[in-house]
N, C-alpha and C positions, 0 to 999 in steps of 0.2 A: 504493500500500499503506500509506503513512504516513497517509493521510487516513482510514483505517479506525478506528472508535472502539476497537477492541480491540488495536490496534498501538501500542506505545509508542515504537518507533524502528525506522528502516531505515538500513542502512549498507552500504557496498561493501566488498570485501576483494580484495586483489591476489594472495593466495596460491593454491595449487591447491586447498586445502580451507579451510573456515571454522573448523577446529579451534581456532586460537589466539584467534580473535574470540570463539567460544563460551566458551572458558575465561575470557576477560577479562570478558565481559558477564554470564555465568552466568544465562542465561534461565530463567524459571519454566516456560515452554513453548517447546518446539523443534518447528517445523511444517515438515513435508516432504511432497511429493506421495505419493500412495498407489501411485505406480509404484515406490517404494522399500519396503523392509521395515525394521522397526526395527533389525534387525541390520546393515543397510548404511547407516544414517544416521550421517554423521560427527558425533561428539560425543554420541551417544545415551547411551552408557555413563556419560560424565561428568555430563550433565544429570541422569540417574536417580540417580547417586551422592548427590546432595544433596537428593533429593526432587522434582526437577523432572519434567515430563512430556514424552513424545515423542508427538506427534499426527500421523498420517498423513491428509492432507486428500485428500478425494475428488476425482477429476479429472472435469472436465466436457468431453466431446468438443466440439471446435471453440473451446475457450477455453484459451489458455496464456499464460505470460508473453512468450514469443517472439512470438506473434501480436500481443499488446497492444503490445509495443515496435515491430513492423512497422507497426502502424496509426498510431502516433504519429510515424512517420517516422524512427525511430532505428536501424532495421535493414533490410537488404535481404534 
C-alpha cells in the first residue's frame, strides 16, 4: 500500500478500532471497502466534520488484503 503514489502513509494500530489514530492523523480521505456503508465506517463523521472525504472502494472478487498477506507468507 505504501508504494502507491496516492498513499502518504501506512500505519498499524493495536486498538479495536482506528478512531484514535484517525483523530490524530486527520486524513483528507478515509478509504474503506465497499462492503461497508459510510454510516458504519469508524471515524467517518469526524473526517467529514473538517471537510475530509470518506470513499468506499469497490471490491474485486478474488482480491483481498487477507489473500495478499497469505500469498506473501504472512498468514495461514
